[in-house]
Each structure stands twice: as C-alpha cells, then as structure tokens.
C-alpha positions as protocol buffer text, in pm:
chain_id: "A"
residue {
  index: 1
  type: MET
  ca { x: 10602 y: 11153 z: 7445 }
}
residue {
  index: 2
  type: TRP
  ca { x: 10622 y: 10775 z: 7461 }
}
residue {
  index: 3
  type: SER
  ca { x: 10938 y: 10861 z: 7699 }
}
residue {
  index: 4
  type: ILE
  ca { x: 10742 y: 11023 z: 7953 }
}
residue {
  index: 5
  type: ALA
  ca { x: 10498 y: 10728 z: 7989 }
}
residue {
  index: 6
  type: LEU
  ca { x: 10836 y: 10464 z: 8021 }
}
residue {
  index: 7
  type: PRO
  ca { x: 11199 y: 10516 z: 7977 }
}
residue {
  index: 8
  type: GLY
  ca { x: 11248 y: 10314 z: 7692 }
}
residue {
  index: 9
  type: PHE
  ca { x: 10930 y: 10355 z: 7502 }
}
residue {
  index: 10
  type: GLY
  ca { x: 11040 y: 10650 z: 7284 }
}
residue {
  index: 11
  type: GLN
  ca { x: 11383 y: 10476 z: 7192 }
}
residue {
  index: 12
  type: TYR
  ca { x: 11143 y: 10192 z: 7055 }
}
residue {
  index: 13
  type: LEU
  ca { x: 10942 y: 10432 z: 6850 }
}
residue {
  index: 14
  type: ASN
  ca { x: 11245 y: 10547 z: 6704 }
}
residue {
  index: 15
  type: GLY
  ca { x: 11363 y: 10192 z: 6593 }
}
residue {
  index: 16
  type: LYS
  ca { x: 11670 y: 10189 z: 6861 }
}
residue {
  index: 17
  type: LEU
  ca { x: 11519 y: 9836 z: 7004 }
}
residue {
  index: 18
  type: PHE
  ca { x: 11836 y: 9781 z: 7219 }
}
residue {
  index: 19
  type: LYS
  ca { x: 11886 y: 10091 z: 7348 }
}
residue {
  index: 20
  type: GLY
  ca { x: 11533 y: 10104 z: 7444 }
}
residue {
  index: 21
  type: THR
  ca { x: 11548 y: 9758 z: 7609 }
}
residue {
  index: 22
  type: VAL
  ca { x: 11809 y: 9875 z: 7852 }
}
residue {
  index: 23
  type: PHE
  ca { x: 11640 y: 10165 z: 7949 }
}
residue {
  index: 24
  type: ILE
  ca { x: 11332 y: 9963 z: 7977 }
}
residue {
  index: 25
  type: PHE
  ca { x: 11522 y: 9702 z: 8190 }
}
residue {
  index: 26
  type: LEU
  ca { x: 11682 y: 9975 z: 8409 }
}
residue {
  index: 27
  type: GLU
  ca { x: 11319 y: 10155 z: 8471 }
}
residue {
  index: 28
  type: PHE
  ca { x: 11227 y: 9815 z: 8600 }
}
residue {
  index: 29
  type: LEU
  ca { x: 11498 y: 9735 z: 8801 }
}
residue {
  index: 30
  type: ILE
  ca { x: 11489 y: 10092 z: 8979 }
}
residue {
  index: 31
  type: ASN
  ca { x: 11126 y: 10063 z: 9011 }
}
residue {
  index: 32
  type: VAL
  ca { x: 11130 y: 9744 z: 9160 }
}
residue {
  index: 33
  type: GLN
  ca { x: 11408 y: 9816 z: 9403 }
}
residue {
  index: 34
  type: SER
  ca { x: 11294 y: 10129 z: 9503 }
}
residue {
  index: 35
  type: ASN
  ca { x: 10946 y: 10036 z: 9559 }
}
residue {
  index: 36
  type: PHE
  ca { x: 10785 y: 10325 z: 9313 }
}
residue {
  index: 37
  type: ASN
  ca { x: 10462 y: 10170 z: 9245 }
}
residue {
  index: 38
  type: GLU
  ca { x: 10350 y: 10143 z: 9612 }
}
residue {
  index: 39
  type: VAL
  ca { x: 10521 y: 10468 z: 9670 }
}
residue {
  index: 40
  type: ILE
  ca { x: 10316 y: 10641 z: 9387 }
}
residue {
  index: 41
  type: ILE
  ca { x: 9979 y: 10420 z: 9519 }
}
residue {
  index: 42
  type: LEU
  ca { x: 10029 y: 10557 z: 9854 }
}
residue {
  index: 43
  type: SER
  ca { x: 10104 y: 10937 z: 9717 }
}
residue {
  index: 44
  type: PHE
  ca { x: 9820 y: 10942 z: 9534 }
}
residue {
  index: 45
  type: HIS
  ca { x: 9589 y: 10804 z: 9826 }
}
residue {
  index: 46
  type: GLY
  ca { x: 9737 y: 11092 z: 10037 }
}
residue {
  index: 47
  type: GLU
  ca { x: 9946 y: 10847 z: 10265 }
}
residue {
  index: 48
  type: ILE
  ca { x: 10252 y: 11051 z: 10227 }
}
residue {
  index: 49
  type: GLU
  ca { x: 10414 y: 10949 z: 10545 }
}
residue {
  index: 50
  type: LYS
  ca { x: 10361 y: 10556 z: 10426 }
}
residue {
  index: 51
  type: ALA
  ca { x: 10497 y: 10658 z: 10116 }
}
residue {
  index: 52
  type: ILE
  ca { x: 10789 y: 10784 z: 10252 }
}
residue {
  index: 53
  type: ALA
  ca { x: 10848 y: 10484 z: 10489 }
}
residue {
  index: 54
  type: HIS
  ca { x: 10809 y: 10269 z: 10186 }
}
residue {
  index: 55
  type: ALA
  ca { x: 11062 y: 10441 z: 9959 }
}
residue {
  index: 56
  type: ASP
  ca { x: 11395 y: 10306 z: 9918 }
}
residue {
  index: 57
  type: TYR
  ca { x: 11569 y: 10639 z: 9861 }
}
residue {
  index: 58
  type: GLN
  ca { x: 11907 y: 10461 z: 9758 }
}
residue {
  index: 59
  type: TRP
  ca { x: 11729 y: 10304 z: 9450 }
}
residue {
  index: 60
  type: LEU
  ca { x: 11495 y: 10624 z: 9403 }
}
residue {
  index: 61
  type: MET
  ca { x: 11787 y: 10873 z: 9352 }
}
residue {
  index: 62
  type: PHE
  ca { x: 11881 y: 10686 z: 9012 }
}
residue {
  index: 63
  type: TYR
  ca { x: 11515 y: 10754 z: 8848 }
}
residue {
  index: 64
  type: PRO
  ca { x: 11501 y: 11105 z: 8761 }
}
residue {
  index: 65
  type: CYS
  ca { x: 11853 y: 11075 z: 8570 }
}
residue {
  index: 66
  type: LEU
  ca { x: 11752 y: 10780 z: 8384 }
}
residue {
  index: 67
  type: TYR
  ca { x: 11379 y: 10917 z: 8331 }
}
residue {
  index: 68
  type: PHE
  ca { x: 11551 y: 11285 z: 8163 }
}
residue {
  index: 69
  type: PHE
  ca { x: 11816 y: 11127 z: 7996 }
}
residue {
  index: 70
  type: ALA
  ca { x: 11593 y: 10898 z: 7832 }
}
residue {
  index: 71
  type: MET
  ca { x: 11351 y: 11140 z: 7723 }
}
residue {
  index: 72
  type: TRP
  ca { x: 11633 y: 11318 z: 7580 }
}
residue {
  index: 73
  type: ASP
  ca { x: 11792 y: 11071 z: 7378 }
}
residue {
  index: 74
  type: ALA
  ca { x: 11432 y: 10962 z: 7220 }
}
residue {
  index: 75
  type: PHE
  ca { x: 11413 y: 11361 z: 7147 }
}
residue {
  index: 76
  type: LYS
  ca { x: 11730 y: 11367 z: 7002 }
}
residue {
  index: 77
  type: ASP
  ca { x: 11706 y: 11042 z: 6795 }
}
residue {
  index: 78
  type: ALA
  ca { x: 11357 y: 11188 z: 6648 }
}
residue {
  index: 79
  type: GLY
  ca { x: 11524 y: 11481 z: 6511 }
}
residue {
  index: 80
  type: GLY
  ca { x: 11516 y: 11761 z: 6792 }
}
residue {
  index: 81
  type: GLY
  ca { x: 11767 y: 11910 z: 7000 }
}
residue {
  index: 82
  type: LYS
  ca { x: 11958 y: 12055 z: 6711 }
}
residue {
  index: 83
  type: GLU
  ca { x: 12051 y: 12362 z: 6866 }
}
residue {
  index: 84
  type: LYS
  ca { x: 12356 y: 12362 z: 7059 }
}
residue {
  index: 85
  type: ASN
  ca { x: 12317 y: 12311 z: 7439 }
}
residue {
  index: 86
  type: SER
  ca { x: 11962 y: 12218 z: 7395 }
}
residue {
  index: 87
  type: PHE
  ca { x: 11990 y: 11955 z: 7649 }
}
residue {
  index: 88
  type: LEU
  ca { x: 11993 y: 12164 z: 7919 }
}
residue {
  index: 89
  type: PRO
  ca { x: 11653 y: 12165 z: 8000 }
}
residue {
  index: 90
  type: PHE
  ca { x: 11662 y: 11836 z: 8035 }
}
residue {
  index: 91
  type: VAL
  ca { x: 11972 y: 11804 z: 8243 }
}
residue {
  index: 92
  type: PHE
  ca { x: 11853 y: 12092 z: 8473 }
}
residue {
  index: 93
  type: SER
  ca { x: 11507 y: 11926 z: 8514 }
}
residue {
  index: 94
  type: ALA
  ca { x: 11688 y: 11557 z: 8614 }
}
residue {
  index: 95
  type: TYR
  ca { x: 11891 y: 11768 z: 8896 }
}
residue {
  index: 96
  type: PHE
  ca { x: 11619 y: 11947 z: 9033 }
}
residue {
  index: 97
  type: VAL
  ca { x: 11406 y: 11653 z: 9059 }
}
residue {
  index: 98
  type: THR
  ca { x: 11697 y: 11456 z: 9224 }
}
residue {
  index: 99
  type: VAL
  ca { x: 11709 y: 11725 z: 9466 }
}
residue {
  index: 100
  type: GLY
  ca { x: 11329 y: 11732 z: 9513 }
}
residue {
  index: 101
  type: CYS
  ca { x: 11410 y: 11324 z: 9600 }
}
residue {
  index: 102
  type: ILE
  ca { x: 11687 y: 11425 z: 9817 }
}
residue {
  index: 103
  type: TYR
  ca { x: 11427 y: 11676 z: 10077 }
}
residue {
  index: 104
  type: SER
  ca { x: 11091 y: 11498 z: 9970 }
}
residue {
  index: 105
  type: SER
  ca { x: 11095 y: 11333 z: 10336 }
}
residue {
  index: 106
  type: ASN
  ca { x: 11096 y: 11649 z: 10530 }
}
residue {
  index: 107
  type: LEU
  ca { x: 11077 y: 11936 z: 10313 }
}
residue {
  index: 108
  type: ARG
  ca { x: 10730 y: 12118 z: 10384 }
}
residue {
  index: 109
  type: ILE
  ca { x: 10588 y: 12384 z: 10138 }
}
residue {
  index: 110
  type: PHE
  ca { x: 10324 y: 12613 z: 10289 }
}
residue {
  index: 111
  type: GLY
  ca { x: 10333 y: 12327 z: 10574 }
}
residue {
  index: 112
  type: ILE
  ca { x: 10258 y: 12064 z: 10319 }
}
residue {
  index: 113
  type: LEU
  ca { x: 10432 y: 11734 z: 10334 }
}
residue {
  index: 114
  type: PHE
  ca { x: 10444 y: 11650 z: 9954 }
}
residue {
  index: 115
  type: GLY
  ca { x: 10684 y: 11319 z: 9967 }
}
residue {
  index: 116
  type: PRO
  ca { x: 10887 y: 11132 z: 9713 }
}
residue {
  index: 117
  type: VAL
  ca { x: 10617 y: 11159 z: 9410 }
}
residue {
  index: 118
  type: TRP
  ca { x: 10465 y: 11505 z: 9424 }
}
residue {
  index: 119
  type: LEU
  ca { x: 10789 y: 11703 z: 9576 }
}
residue {
  index: 120
  type: PRO
  ca { x: 11028 y: 11613 z: 9301 }
}
residue {
  index: 121
  type: MET
  ca { x: 10747 y: 11667 z: 9014 }
}
residue {
  index: 122
  type: LEU
  ca { x: 10698 y: 12037 z: 9141 }
}
residue {
  index: 123
  type: PHE
  ca { x: 11069 y: 12036 z: 9118 }
}
residue {
  index: 124
  type: VAL
  ca { x: 11034 y: 12002 z: 8735 }
}
residue {
  index: 125
  type: ILE
  ca { x: 10949 y: 12344 z: 8723 }
}
residue {
  index: 126
  type: PRO
  ca { x: 11202 y: 12506 z: 8851 }
}
residue {
  index: 127
  type: GLY
  ca { x: 11440 y: 12279 z: 8643 }
}
residue {
  index: 128
  type: LEU
  ca { x: 11310 y: 12365 z: 8333 }
}
residue {
  index: 129
  type: ALA
  ca { x: 11293 y: 12723 z: 8412 }
}
residue {
  index: 130
  type: VAL
  ca { x: 11672 y: 12731 z: 8491 }
}
residue {
  index: 131
  type: GLY
  ca { x: 11789 y: 12524 z: 8187 }
}
residue {
  index: 132
  type: PHE
  ca { x: 11558 y: 12744 z: 7943 }
}
residue {
  index: 133
  type: ILE
  ca { x: 11704 y: 13080 z: 8144 }
}
residue {
  index: 134
  type: ILE
  ca { x: 12057 y: 12921 z: 8075 }
}
residue {
  index: 135
  type: LEU
  ca { x: 12016 y: 12863 z: 7717 }
}
residue {
  index: 136
  type: LYS
  ca { x: 11886 y: 13188 z: 7640 }
}
residue {
  index: 137
  type: LEU
  ca { x: 12174 y: 13369 z: 7818 }
}
residue {
  index: 138
  type: ILE
  ca { x: 12425 y: 13163 z: 7643 }
}
residue {
  index: 139
  type: LYS
  ca { x: 12286 y: 13187 z: 7290 }
}
C-alpha cells in the first residue's frame, strides 16, 4: 500500500533500500521534470486546460510504468504474486494509464475534458479489468 503513496516506499518497507532509493529518485526526477505536482493542483482546482498546458508530456509518459512497476515489485517482494502471470493486472494498468495520458489533452468523455490527472486515473479501471480477464482466461 505504501507504493500507492510514493514509488519506493514499499521497497523501503520490504528492506530493499537501494531499490527503494532508485524508485524514489526516479519518482522525484519525473515529477519535477513533468511539472506533475502543479498539474495535480490545477486538476484538483478544475483548471484542466491550465493543467494540460503545464504538463510536460515527454516526461509524464514515464510515470505510469514507474508507478505500476514499483507497486508490482513491492507486492512481489512482500510475498504476493506467487501465481503464474499475476503481474498482468499491473502491466495492463500501466499500459492503459499511459494511453490515458497520451489522449488526456483532447479526449472528452460525455463532453468532459478530464485532463492529465483524471483521465489516466479513469483508465486504471479498464487496465485492471483487462489484466484480470486475461489472467482468468489463461489459467
């Protein structure tokens, strides 16, 4: 659960200090370079167009893969993920969130522009669904 708060925290909790430090460093690097904190604040204030304008998508595109890989890694190191292919929900979530990030500047759902925070978050849902469906089909 700590990896949800910040990539690397789960690794620290599991005693993997070097790996945790690398994830935290990468999190801060991507966060600062993509202006993600400012984008989050603007999104929470409903200023979606400003959030889109402030986002550096070249850096922001790295975030979903780092985020979901760090979660998977912490989960695995804590003893989870013993079943074959149990990583699939994490992989598909990273993929769908990345696609959500790509389209976040212009995709409208029911006429609403969700932007670079809310649209990728919404795309976690189909990512998890596809991952769990494929996991169930290949068992």
